[in-house]
C-alpha positions as CSV (number, residue, x, y, z in Angstrom):
1,M,-2.3,-6.4,-4.8
2,D,-4.1,-3.7,-2.9
3,G,-2.6,-1.2,-0.6
4,D,-3.3,-3.1,2.6
5,M,-1.5,-6.2,1.3
6,I,1.6,-4.3,0.2
7,F,1.7,-2.5,3.6
8,A,1.5,-5.8,5.5
9,V,4.2,-7.3,3.3
10,V,6.5,-4.3,3.9
11,C,5.9,-4.4,7.7
12,G,6.5,-8.1,7.8
13,A,9.7,-7.7,5.9
14,A,10.9,-4.9,8.2
15,V,10.2,-7.1,11.3
16,L,12.1,-10.0,9.7
17,I,15.1,-7.7,8.9
18,M,15.2,-6.4,12.4
19,A,14.9,-9.9,13.9
20,F,17.9,-11.1,11.8
21,Y,19.8,-7.9,12.9
22,Y,19.1,-8.6,16.6
23,L,20.0,-12.3,16.3
24,R,23.3,-11.5,14.7
25,R,24.4,-9.1,17.5
26,E,26.7,-10.3,20.3
27,H,24.6,-8.7,23.0
28,R,21.1,-9.6,21.7
29,V,19.0,-8.6,24.6
30,R,20.8,-5.4,25.3
31,T,20.6,-4.4,21.7
32,L,16.9,-5.1,21.5
33,L,16.2,-3.2,24.7
34,F,18.2,-0.3,23.7
35,G,16.6,-0.1,20.2
36,S,13.1,-0.5,21.7
37,L,13.6,2.0,24.5
38,T,15.1,4.7,22.2
39,G,12.3,4.2,19.7
40,I,9.6,4.5,22.3
41,A,11.3,7.5,23.9
42,A,11.5,9.3,20.6
43,L,7.8,8.6,20.0
44,L,6.9,9.9,23.4
45,I,9.0,13.0,23.0
46,L,7.4,13.8,19.7
47,N,3.9,13.1,21.0
48,E,4.5,15.5,24.0
49,Y,6.5,18.2,22.3
50,G,5.9,17.7,18.6
51,G,3.1,20.3,18.6
52,M,5.8,23.0,18.8
53,F,7.2,21.8,15.5
54,S,3.8,20.9,14.0
55,T,4.7,17.2,14.0
56,Q,2.7,15.6,16.8
57,L,2.5,11.9,16.4
58,P,-0.4,10.0,18.0
59,L,0.1,7.2,20.5
60,N,-1.7,4.2,19.1
61,V,-0.9,0.5,18.9
62,F,0.7,0.7,15.5
63,N,3.0,3.5,16.4
64,V,4.1,2.1,19.7
65,A,4.6,-1.4,18.3
66,G,6.5,-0.1,15.3
67,S,8.8,2.1,17.4
68,A,9.4,-0.8,19.8
69,V,10.4,-3.2,17.1
70,L,12.1,-0.9,14.6
71,G,13.3,1.9,16.9
72,V,14.2,5.4,16.0
73,P,14.3,4.9,12.2
74,F,10.5,4.1,12.4
75,V,9.8,7.3,14.2
76,I,11.9,9.3,11.6
77,I,9.9,7.7,8.8
78,L,6.6,8.6,10.6
79,V,7.8,12.2,10.9
80,L,8.7,12.2,7.2
81,L,5.3,10.8,6.2
82,E,3.5,13.3,8.5
83,T,5.2,16.2,6.9
84,L,4.5,15.1,3.3
């Protein structure tokens, strides 16, 4: 397995885990919207003000989609990967 295949499998697994999480919640839509909005807000804040902390994340399709699906934990992982 090459790196791209492993990355695709991990991303697919993360999306499935979050889908099961959202489906098991009592207020599914509210939970999904709250998670998506907080993830996108965290990404936008880091894009705008991350330069002050030398952790500016670019706005691209992958980052926006990841933060919309996975929320704030995705943004935290991006910051950790950026600092390493």
